All heavy atoms as a GROMACS GRO file, in nm:
protein
  479
    1MET      N    1   0.482  -0.004   1.355
    1MET     CA    2   0.415   0.070   1.254
    1MET      C    3   0.482   0.206   1.231
    1MET      O    4   0.526   0.274   1.324
    1MET     CB    5   0.272   0.094   1.309
    1MET     CG    6   0.188   0.183   1.211
    1MET     SD    7   0.019   0.207   1.256
    1MET     CE    8   0.036   0.334   1.378
    2GLY      N    9   0.497   0.236   1.099
    2GLY     CA   10   0.556   0.361   1.066
    2GLY      C   11   0.456   0.456   0.998
    2GLY      O   12   0.356   0.407   0.948
    3GLU      N   13   0.488   0.580   1.000
    3GLU     CA   14   0.408   0.681   0.928
    3GLU      C   15   0.497   0.744   0.818
    3GLU      O   16   0.614   0.771   0.844
    3GLU     CB   17   0.357   0.787   1.018
    3GLU     CG   18   0.243   0.739   1.110
    3GLU     CD   19   0.171   0.852   1.186
    3GLU    OE1   20   0.210   0.972   1.164
    3GLU    OE2   21   0.083   0.822   1.262
    4ILE      N   22   0.436   0.768   0.706
    4ILE     CA   23   0.511   0.836   0.598
    4ILE      C   24   0.418   0.932   0.517
    4ILE      O   25   0.306   0.889   0.494
    4ILE     CB   26   0.582   0.730   0.511
    4ILE    CG1   27   0.668   0.796   0.403
    4ILE    CG2   28   0.477   0.643   0.440
    4ILE    CD1   29   0.770   0.699   0.338
    5PRO      N   30   0.468   1.050   0.484
    5PRO     CA   31   0.380   1.142   0.408
    5PRO      C   32   0.355   1.084   0.268
    5PRO      O   33   0.443   1.020   0.209
    5PRO     CB   34   0.463   1.265   0.401
    5PRO     CG   35   0.564   1.255   0.507
    5PRO     CD   36   0.590   1.108   0.529
    6ILE      N   37   0.241   1.109   0.213
    6ILE     CA   38   0.201   1.057   0.085
    6ILE      C   39   0.299   1.111  -0.022
    6ILE      O   40   0.333   1.038  -0.124
    6ILE     CB   41   0.061   1.091   0.052
    6ILE    CG1   42   0.006   1.001  -0.063
    6ILE    CG2   43   0.041   1.238   0.020
    6ILE    CD1   44  -0.145   1.002  -0.082
    7SER      N   45   0.352   1.231  -0.006
    7SER     CA   46   0.441   1.286  -0.106
    7SER      C   47   0.569   1.203  -0.115
    7SER      O   48   0.636   1.192  -0.219
    7SER     CB   49   0.477   1.432  -0.073
    7SER     OG   50   0.536   1.438   0.055
    8ILE      N   51   0.614   1.143  -0.006
    8ILE     CA   52   0.734   1.051  -0.007
    8ILE      C   53   0.697   0.912  -0.047
    8ILE      O   54   0.765   0.846  -0.116
    8ILE     CB   55   0.800   1.055   0.132
    8ILE    CG1   56   0.858   1.202   0.158
    8ILE    CG2   57   0.914   0.953   0.141
    8ILE    CD1   58   0.909   1.221   0.299
    9ALA      N   59   0.578   0.866   0.004
    9ALA     CA   60   0.534   0.728  -0.023
    9ALA      C   61   0.520   0.698  -0.176
    9ALA      O   62   0.553   0.592  -0.218
    9ALA     CB   63   0.400   0.703   0.046
   10LYS      N   64   0.480   0.799  -0.252
   10LYS     CA   65   0.460   0.780  -0.394
   10LYS      C   66   0.597   0.748  -0.462
   10LYS      O   67   0.601   0.673  -0.562
   10LYS     CB   68   0.396   0.888  -0.463
   10LYS     CG   69   0.473   1.023  -0.463
   10LYS     CD   70   0.396   1.134  -0.537
   10LYS     CE   71   0.482   1.257  -0.548
   10LYS     NZ   72   0.418   1.362  -0.627
   11ASP      N   73   0.702   0.803  -0.410
   11ASP     CA   74   0.837   0.776  -0.469
   11ASP      C   75   0.905   0.652  -0.411
   11ASP      O   76   1.003   0.607  -0.473
   11ASP     CB   77   0.924   0.893  -0.442
   11ASP     CG   78   0.879   1.023  -0.514
   11ASP    OD1   79   0.821   1.012  -0.620
   11ASP    OD2   80   0.908   1.130  -0.458
   12LYS      N   81   0.846   0.599  -0.304
   12LYS     CA   82   0.912   0.482  -0.245
   12LYS      C   83   0.815   0.367  -0.228
   12LYS      O   84   0.828   0.279  -0.149
   12LYS     CB   85   0.953   0.520  -0.102
   12LYS     CG   86   1.064   0.623  -0.100
   12LYS     CD   87   1.122   0.643   0.038
   12LYS     CE   88   1.235   0.745   0.040
   12LYS     NZ   89   1.361   0.683  -0.002
   13PHE      N   90   0.714   0.358  -0.323
   13PHE     CA   91   0.606   0.262  -0.320
   13PHE      C   92   0.669   0.111  -0.321
   13PHE      O   93   0.621   0.033  -0.240
   13PHE     CB   94   0.514   0.278  -0.431
   13PHE     CG   95   0.392   0.189  -0.414
   13PHE    CD1   96   0.295   0.215  -0.319
   13PHE    CD2   97   0.379   0.078  -0.496
   13PHE    CE1   98   0.192   0.132  -0.298
   13PHE    CE2   99   0.270  -0.010  -0.479
   13PHE     CZ  100   0.174   0.019  -0.380
   14SER      N  101   0.761   0.087  -0.408
   14SER     CA  102   0.814  -0.053  -0.406
   14SER      C  103   0.876  -0.092  -0.277
   14SER      O  104   0.856  -0.204  -0.227
   14SER     CB  105   0.915  -0.068  -0.524
   14SER     OG  106   0.857  -0.054  -0.647
   15GLU      N  107   0.952   0.003  -0.217
   15GLU     CA  108   1.013  -0.028  -0.088
   15GLU      C  109   0.908  -0.052   0.018
   15GLU      O  110   0.915  -0.148   0.099
   15GLU     CB  111   1.102   0.089  -0.044
   15GLU     CG  112   1.166   0.072   0.097
   15GLU     CD  113   1.229   0.196   0.150
   15GLU    OE1  114   1.267   0.287   0.070
   15GLU    OE2  115   1.235   0.214   0.269
   16LEU      N  116   0.801   0.032   0.019
   16LEU     CA  117   0.693   0.018   0.114
   16LEU      C  118   0.620  -0.114   0.096
   16LEU      O  119   0.578  -0.172   0.191
   16LEU     CB  120   0.602   0.139   0.104
   16LEU     CG  121   0.660   0.280   0.141
   16LEU    CD1  122   0.563   0.385   0.113
   16LEU    CD2  123   0.707   0.280   0.286
   17ALA      N  124   0.598  -0.154  -0.027
   17ALA     CA  125   0.532  -0.282  -0.055
   17ALA      C  126   0.620  -0.398  -0.002
   17ALA      O  127   0.562  -0.487   0.063
   17ALA     CB  128   0.509  -0.295  -0.207
   18ARG      N  129   0.742  -0.392  -0.015
   18ARG     CA  130   0.832  -0.491   0.041
   18ARG      C  131   0.821  -0.499   0.193
   18ARG      O  132   0.815  -0.603   0.256
   18ARG     CB  133   0.979  -0.477  -0.004
   18ARG     CG  134   1.003  -0.518  -0.144
   18ARG     CD  135   1.156  -0.525  -0.171
   18ARG     NE  136   1.215  -0.387  -0.176
   18ARG     CZ  137   1.211  -0.305  -0.281
   18ARG    NH1  138   1.152  -0.344  -0.388
   18ARG    NH2  139   1.267  -0.191  -0.270
   19ARG      N  140   0.815  -0.386   0.256
   19ARG     CA  141   0.808  -0.380   0.400
   19ARG      C  142   0.670  -0.433   0.444
   19ARG      O  143   0.664  -0.508   0.545
   19ARG     CB  144   0.818  -0.233   0.447
   19ARG     CG  145   0.969  -0.183   0.437
   19ARG     CD  146   0.985  -0.037   0.453
   19ARG     NE  147   0.929   0.017   0.581
   19ARG     CZ  148   0.928   0.145   0.611
   19ARG    NH1  149   0.980   0.235   0.529
   19ARG    NH2  150   0.874   0.186   0.726
   20ALA      N  151   0.563  -0.408   0.373
   20ALA     CA  152   0.429  -0.461   0.406
   20ALA      C  153   0.434  -0.612   0.388
   20ALA      O  154   0.380  -0.687   0.472
   20ALA     CB  155   0.325  -0.399   0.317
   21GLU      N  156   0.500  -0.662   0.280
   21GLU     CA  157   0.507  -0.810   0.263
   21GLU      C  158   0.581  -0.872   0.379
   21GLU      O  159   0.549  -0.988   0.415
   21GLU     CB  160   0.585  -0.835   0.135
   21GLU     CG  161   0.504  -0.814   0.008
   21GLU     CD  162   0.584  -0.845  -0.115
   21GLU    OE1  163   0.703  -0.802  -0.124
   21GLU    OE2  164   0.528  -0.921  -0.199
   22ALA      N  165   0.670  -0.799   0.436
   22ALA     CA  166   0.747  -0.852   0.550
   22ALA      C  167   0.677  -0.844   0.682
   22ALA      O  168   0.723  -0.886   0.784
   22ALA     CB  169   0.885  -0.778   0.567
   23GLY      N  170   0.545  -0.795   0.677
   23GLY     CA  171   0.467  -0.786   0.793
   23GLY      C  172   0.447  -0.648   0.857
   23GLY      O  173   0.375  -0.643   0.958
   24GLU      N  174   0.508  -0.548   0.806
   24GLU     CA  175   0.496  -0.416   0.864
   24GLU      C  176   0.371  -0.340   0.817
   24GLU      O  177   0.324  -0.357   0.705
   24GLU     CB  178   0.617  -0.329   0.818
   24GLU     CG  179   0.630  -0.196   0.890
   24GLU     CD  180   0.750  -0.118   0.862
   24GLU    OE1  181   0.848  -0.174   0.803
   24GLU    OE2  182   0.752   0.006   0.893
   25ARG      N  183   0.308  -0.271   0.910
   25ARG     CA  184   0.194  -0.190   0.877
   25ARG      C  185   0.243  -0.045   0.866
   25ARG      O  186   0.303   0.007   0.962
   25ARG     CB  187   0.091  -0.200   0.992
   25ARG     CG  188  -0.037  -0.122   0.969
   25ARG     CD  189  -0.126  -0.134   1.090
   25ARG     NE  190  -0.254  -0.072   1.066
   25ARG     CZ  191  -0.371  -0.134   1.053
   25ARG    NH1  192  -0.379  -0.264   1.079
   25ARG    NH2  193  -0.480  -0.068   1.028
   26ILE      N  194   0.210   0.020   0.761
   26ILE     CA  195   0.258   0.154   0.733
   26ILE      C  196   0.138   0.251   0.711
   26ILE      O  197   0.053   0.220   0.630
   26ILE     CB  198   0.350   0.160   0.607
   26ILE    CG1  199   0.467   0.061   0.628
   26ILE    CG2  200   0.397   0.304   0.575
   26ILE    CD1  201   0.531   0.015   0.503
   27THR      N  202   0.134   0.360   0.786
   27THR     CA  203   0.030   0.455   0.774
   27THR      C  204   0.075   0.572   0.679
   27THR      O  205   0.184   0.628   0.704
   27THR     CB  206  -0.008   0.515   0.911
   27THR    OG1  207  -0.052   0.408   0.987
   27THR    CG2  208  -0.118   0.623   0.896
   28ILE      N  209  -0.002   0.596   0.580
   28ILE     CA  210   0.024   0.707   0.487
   28ILE      C  211  -0.047   0.827   0.531
   28ILE      O  212  -0.171   0.819   0.563
   28ILE     CB  213  -0.022   0.665   0.341
   28ILE    CG1  214   0.037   0.527   0.300
   28ILE    CG2  215   0.022   0.775   0.243
   28ILE    CD1  216   0.184   0.514   0.291
   29THR      N  217   0.020   0.944   0.540
   29THR     CA  218  -0.045   1.067   0.588
   29THR      C  219  -0.044   1.172   0.480
   29THR      O  220   0.034   1.170   0.387
   29THR     CB  221   0.034   1.124   0.709
   29THR    OG1  222   0.173   1.152   0.665
   29THR    CG2  223   0.040   1.020   0.823
   30ARG      N  224  -0.140   1.264   0.495
   30ARG     CA  225  -0.148   1.380   0.410
   30ARG      C  226  -0.162   1.503   0.504
   30ARG      O  227  -0.255   1.504   0.584
   30ARG     CB  228  -0.271   1.370   0.314
   30ARG     CG  229  -0.278   1.498   0.225
   30ARG     CD  230  -0.396   1.489   0.128
   30ARG     NE  231  -0.356   1.399   0.021
   30ARG     CZ  232  -0.441   1.317  -0.043
   30ARG    NH1  233  -0.562   1.305   0.001
   30ARG    NH2  234  -0.397   1.242  -0.139
   31PHE      N  235  -0.076   1.595   0.490
   31PHE     CA  236  -0.074   1.712   0.585
   31PHE      C  237  -0.072   1.667   0.732
   31PHE      O  238  -0.139   1.730   0.812
   31PHE     CB  239  -0.188   1.804   0.552
   31PHE     CG  240  -0.196   1.849   0.405
   31PHE    CD1  241  -0.300   1.817   0.327
   31PHE    CD2  242  -0.087   1.932   0.358
   31PHE    CE1  243  -0.301   1.856   0.197
   31PHE    CE2  244  -0.097   1.974   0.228
   31PHE     CZ  245  -0.200   1.934   0.143
   32GLY      N  246  -0.002   1.563   0.754
   32GLY     CA  247   0.017   1.512   0.896
   32GLY      C  248  -0.098   1.428   0.949
   32GLY      O  249  -0.093   1.384   1.065
   33LYS      N  250  -0.203   1.408   0.864
   33LYS     CA  251  -0.318   1.331   0.913
   33LYS      C  252  -0.324   1.198   0.842
   33LYS      O  253  -0.305   1.191   0.720
   33LYS     CB  254  -0.448   1.408   0.894
   33LYS     CG  255  -0.453   1.534   0.972
   33LYS     CD  256  -0.586   1.603   0.964
   33LYS     CE  257  -0.576   1.734   1.046
   33LYS     NZ  258  -0.705   1.792   1.062
   34PRO      N  259  -0.350   1.088   0.912
   34PRO     CA  260  -0.355   0.951   0.852
   34PRO      C  261  -0.467   0.948   0.748
   34PRO      O  262  -0.580   0.998   0.776
   34PRO     CB  263  -0.385   0.856   0.965
   34PRO     CG  264  -0.348   0.932   1.088
   34PRO     CD  265  -0.362   1.079   1.057
   35VAL      N  266  -0.441   0.894   0.629
   35VAL     CA  267  -0.536   0.876   0.524
   35VAL      C  268  -0.555   0.732   0.482
   35VAL      O  269  -0.659   0.699   0.429
   35VAL     CB  270  -0.510   0.972   0.403
   35VAL    CG1  271  -0.525   1.118   0.436
   35VAL    CG2  272  -0.374   0.939   0.345
   36MET      N  273  -0.455   0.649   0.506
   36MET     CA  274  -0.467   0.508   0.467
   36MET      C  275  -0.355   0.428   0.534
   36MET      O  276  -0.257   0.485   0.580
   36MET     CB  277  -0.461   0.489   0.315
   36MET     CG  278  -0.326   0.521   0.259
   36MET     SD  279  -0.319   0.499   0.077
   36MET     CE  280  -0.379   0.663   0.029
   37ASP      N  281  -0.377   0.294   0.542
   37ASP     CA  282  -0.277   0.204   0.588
   37ASP      C  283  -0.236   0.112   0.483
   37ASP      O  284  -0.326   0.060   0.405
   37ASP     CB  285  -0.329   0.124   0.710
   37ASP     CG  286  -0.342   0.207   0.836
   37ASP    OD1  287  -0.259   0.294   0.858
   37ASP    OD2  288  -0.441   0.182   0.909
   38LEU      N  289  -0.110   0.083   0.473
   38LEU     CA  290  -0.057  -0.018   0.386
   38LEU      C  291  -0.026  -0.134   0.471
   38LEU      O  292   0.058  -0.127   0.567
   38LEU     CB  293   0.069   0.033   0.317
   38LEU     CG  294   0.134  -0.063   0.212
   38LEU    CD1  295   0.040  -0.088   0.093
   38LEU    CD2  296   0.257   0.007   0.153
   39VAL      N  297  -0.097  -0.246   0.458
   39VAL     CA  298  -0.087  -0.357   0.547
   39VAL      C  299  -0.055  -0.487   0.477
   39VAL      O  300  -0.087  -0.502   0.355
   39VAL     CB  301  -0.218  -0.376   0.626
   39VAL    CG1  302  -0.244  -0.259   0.714
   39VAL    CG2  303  -0.333  -0.409   0.539
   40PRO      N  304   0.005  -0.584   0.540
   40PRO     CA  305   0.027  -0.716   0.479
   40PRO      C  306  -0.105  -0.778   0.442
   40PRO      O  307  -0.199  -0.770   0.514
   40PRO     CB  308   0.101  -0.796   0.584
   40PRO     CG  309   0.123  -0.703   0.695
   40PRO     CD  310   0.051  -0.583   0.680
   41LEU      N  311  -0.103  -0.845   0.328
   41LEU     CA  312  -0.221  -0.920   0.286
   41LEU      C  313  -0.235  -1.052   0.359
   41LEU      O  314  -0.136  -1.124   0.370
   41LEU     CB  315  -0.213  -0.945   0.137
   41LEU     CG  316  -0.328  -1.011   0.066
   41LEU    CD1  317  -0.454  -0.927   0.073
   41LEU    CD2  318  -0.301  -1.042  -0.080
   42LYS      N  319  -0.352  -1.077   0.407
   42LYS     CA  320  -0.377  -1.206   0.480
   42LYS      C  321  -0.440  -1.303   0.385
   42LYS      O  322  -0.551  -1.279   0.343
   42LYS     CB  323  -0.468  -1.182   0.598
   42LYS     CG  324  -0.398  -1.097   0.705
   42LYS     CD  325  -0.493  -1.083   0.827
   42LYS     CE  326  -0.429  -0.987   0.929
   42LYS     NZ  327  -0.516  -0.960   1.039
   43ARG      N  328  -0.371  -1.403   0.345
   43ARG     CA  329  -0.422  -1.501   0.250
   43ARG      C  330  -0.473  -1.621   0.332
   43ARG      O  331  -0.406  -1.662   0.422
   43ARG     CB  332  -0.321  -1.546   0.146
   43ARG     CG  333  -0.280  -1.432   0.056
   43ARG     CD  334  -0.197  -1.484  -0.054
   43ARG     NE  335  -0.145  -1.381  -0.142
   43ARG     CZ  336  -0.203  -1.346  -0.255
   43ARG    NH1  337  -0.307  -1.416  -0.302
   43ARG    NH2  338  -0.157  -1.252  -0.326
   44SER      N  339  -0.578  -1.681   0.287
   44SER     CA  340  -0.629  -1.797   0.358
   44SER      C  341  -0.545  -1.921   0.304
   44SER      O  342  -0.505  -1.926   0.193
   44SER     CB  343  -0.772  -1.824   0.325
   44SER     OG  344  -0.798  -1.836   0.184
   45VAL      N  345  -0.521  -2.011   0.394
   45VAL     CA  346  -0.444  -2.127   0.366
   45VAL      C  347  -0.514  -2.215   0.262
   45VAL      O  348  -0.634  -2.235   0.274
   45VAL     CB  349  -0.411  -2.208   0.494
   45VAL    CG1  350  -0.339  -2.341   0.458
   45VAL    CG2  351  -0.334  -2.130   0.593
   46GLY      N  352  -0.445  -2.255   0.158
   46GLY     CA  353  -0.505  -2.336   0.053
   46GLY      C  354  -0.578  -2.259  -0.051
   46GLY      O  355  -0.638  -2.313  -0.138
   47SER      N  356  -0.575  -2.123  -0.039
   47SER     CA  357  -0.648  -2.043  -0.140
   47SER      C  358  -0.572  -2.054  -0.271
   47SER      O  359  -0.452  -2.041  -0.278
   47SER     CB  360  -0.650  -1.899  -0.096
   47SER     OG  361  -0.704  -1.818  -0.197
   48ASN      N  362  -0.642  -2.083  -0.375
   48ASN     CA  363  -0.592  -2.102  -0.513
   48ASN      C  364  -0.642  -2.002  -0.609
   48ASN      O  365  -0.651  -2.022  -0.727
   48ASN     CB  366  -0.609  -2.246  -0.558
   48ASN     CG  367  -0.511  -2.286  -0.665
   48ASN    OD1  368  -0.411  -2.218  -0.681
   48ASN    ND2  369  -0.540  -2.391  -0.740
   49HIS      N  370  -0.690  -1.888  -0.555
   49HIS     CA  371  -0.757  -1.784  -0.640
   49HIS      C  372  -0.642  -1.684  -0.683
   49HIS      O  373  -0.581  -1.625  -0.601
   49HIS     CB  374  -0.866  -1.711  -0.568
   49HIS     CG  375  -0.976  -1.804  -0.527
   49HIS    ND1  376  -1.066  -1.856  -0.614
   49HIS    CD2  377  -1.008  -1.846  -0.404
   49HIS    CE1  378  -1.147  -1.931  -0.551
   49HIS    NE2  379  -1.119  -1.936  -0.421
   50PRO      N  380  -0.631  -1.662  -0.817
   50PRO     CA  381  -0.530  -1.560  -0.862
   50PRO      C  382  -0.589  -1.418  -0.826
   50PRO      O  383  -0.703  -1.399  -0.804
   50PRO     CB  384  -0.528  -1.581  -1.013
   50PRO     CG  385  -0.659  -1.642  -1.046
   50PRO     CD  386  -0.698  -1.729  -0.923
   51GLU      N  387  -0.491  -1.330  -0.808
   51GLU     CA  388  -0.532  -1.193  -0.776
   51GLU      C  389  -0.605  -1.134  -0.898
   51GLU      O  390  -0.572  -1.162  -1.012
   51GLU     CB  391  -0.406  -1.111  -0.749
   51GLU     CG  392  -0.338  -1.152  -0.622
   51GLU     CD  393  -0.215  -1.061  -0.595
   51GLU    OE1  394  -0.212  -0.951  -0.641
   51GLU    OE2  395  -0.126  -1.110  -0.519
   52GLU      N  396  -0.702  -1.047  -0.873
   52GLU     CA  397  -0.766  -0.981  -0.980
   52GLU      C  398  -0.678  -0.877  -1.033
   52GLU      O  399  -0.612  -0.803  -0.958
   52GLU     CB  400  -0.897  -0.920  -0.932
   52GLU     CG  401  -1.008  -1.019  -0.896
   52GLU     CD  402  -1.134  -0.953  -0.859
   52GLU    OE1  403  -1.161  -0.837  -0.914
   52GLU    OE2  404  -1.211  -1.005  -0.784
   53PRO      N  405  -0.671  -0.863  -1.164
   53PRO     CA  406  -0.579  -0.755  -1.223
   53PRO      C  407  -0.632  -0.620  -1.190
   53PRO      O  408  -0.760  -0.598  -1.186
   53PRO     CB  409  -0.582  -0.782  -1.370
   53PRO     CG  410  -0.702  -0.862  -1.399
   53PRO     CD  411  -0.734  -0.938  -1.272
   54LEU      N  412  -0.549  -0.523  -1.162
   54LEU     CA  413  -0.596  -0.391  -1.146
   54LEU      C  414  -0.609  -0.322  -1.279
   54LEU      O  415  -0.539  -0.347  -1.375
   54LEU     CB  416  -0.482  -0.310  -1.064
   54LEU     CG  417  -0.456  -0.361  -0.926
   54LEU    CD1  418  -0.340  -0.281  -0.869
   54LEU    CD2  419  -0.578  -0.343  -0.838
   55THR      N  420  -0.715  -0.238  -1.288
   55THR     CA  421  -0.736  -0.163  -1.411
   55THR      C  422  -0.696  -0.015  -1.388
   55THR      O  423  -0.721   0.035  -1.278
   55THR     CB  424  -0.883  -0.166  -1.451
   55THR    OG1  425  -0.961  -0.130  -1.344
   55THR    CG2  426  -0.922  -0.311  -1.487
   56PRO      N  427  -0.637   0.046  -1.478
   56PRO     CA  428  -0.596   0.183  -1.469
   56PRO      C  429  -0.714   0.273  -1.436
   56PRO      O  430  -0.821   0.254  -1.490
   56PRO     CB  431  -0.529   0.224  -1.600
   56PRO     CG  432  -0.508   0.097  -1.673
   56PRO     CD  433  -0.605  -0.006  -1.615
   57SER      N  434  -0.694   0.374  -1.356
   57SER     CA  435  -0.798   0.469  -1.323
   57SER      C  436  -0.817   0.560  -1.444
   57SER      O  437  -0.724   0.592  -1.516
   57SER     CB  438  -0.756   0.555  -1.200
   57SER     OG  439  -0.841   0.656  -1.181
   58SER      N  440  -0.940   0.604  -1.461
   58SER     CA  441  -0.968   0.698  -1.568
   58SER      C  442  -0.938   0.845  -1.523
   58SER      O  443  -0.946   0.932  -1.606
   58SER     CB  444  -1.115   0.688  -1.607
   58SER     OG  445  -1.198   0.722  -1.498
   59THR      N  446  -0.893   0.862  -1.398
   59THR     CA  447  -0.852   0.992  -1.354
   59THR      C  448  -0.721   1.034  -1.412
   59THR      O  449  -0.625   0.957  -1.404
   59THR     CB  450  -0.843   0.994  -1.197
   59THR    OG1  451  -0.968   0.946  -1.144
   59THR    CG2  452  -0.812   1.131  -1.145
   60PRO      N  453  -0.713   1.149  -1.475
   60PRO     CA  454  -0.586   1.189  -1.539
   60PRO      C  455  -0.481   1.219  -1.431
   60PRO      O  456  -0.513   1.262  -1.317
   60PRO     CB  457  -0.619   1.319  -1.614
   60PRO     CG  458  -0.747   1.365  -1.557
   60PRO     CD  459  -0.816   1.246  -1.492
   61LYS      N  460  -0.353   1.194  -1.466
   61LYS     CA  461  -0.239   1.221  -1.372
   61LYS      C  462  -0.222   1.367  -1.362
   61LYS      O  463  -0.247   1.443  -1.461
   61LYS     CB  464  -0.115   1.154  -1.418
   61LYS     CG  465  -0.117   1.005  -1.403
   61LYS     CD  466   0.016   0.947  -1.437
   61LYS     CE  467   0.018   0.797  -1.413
   61LYS     NZ  468   0.150   0.744  -1.441
   62ARG      N  469  -0.174   1.415  -1.253
   62ARG     CA  470  -0.146   1.562  -1.241
   62ARG      C  471  -0.003   1.586  -1.261
   62ARG      O  472   0.080   1.515  -1.239
   62ARG     CB  473  -0.186   1.608  -1.097
   62ARG     CG  474  -0.333   1.598  -1.078
   62ARG     CD  475  -0.365   1.656  -0.937
   62ARG     NE  476  -0.503   1.630  -0.916
   62ARG     CZ  477  -0.573   1.673  -0.814
   62ARG    NH1  478  -0.511   1.747  -0.725
   62ARG    NH2  479  -0.695   1.649  -0.801
   0.00000   0.00000   0.00000
């Protein structure tokens, strides 16, 4: 398991997603404190449900 500050994670999201797909659990920190985990998705065998599309947040970007 690795830890990475959120300020760096936002710029390396694709790389972090690939690492999670490979089975790694990554903790995202803010000011040195854990705020979330990026974990591999556990799919059930035989599941044929498509992923739900993400909708953009209404929160404006800073």
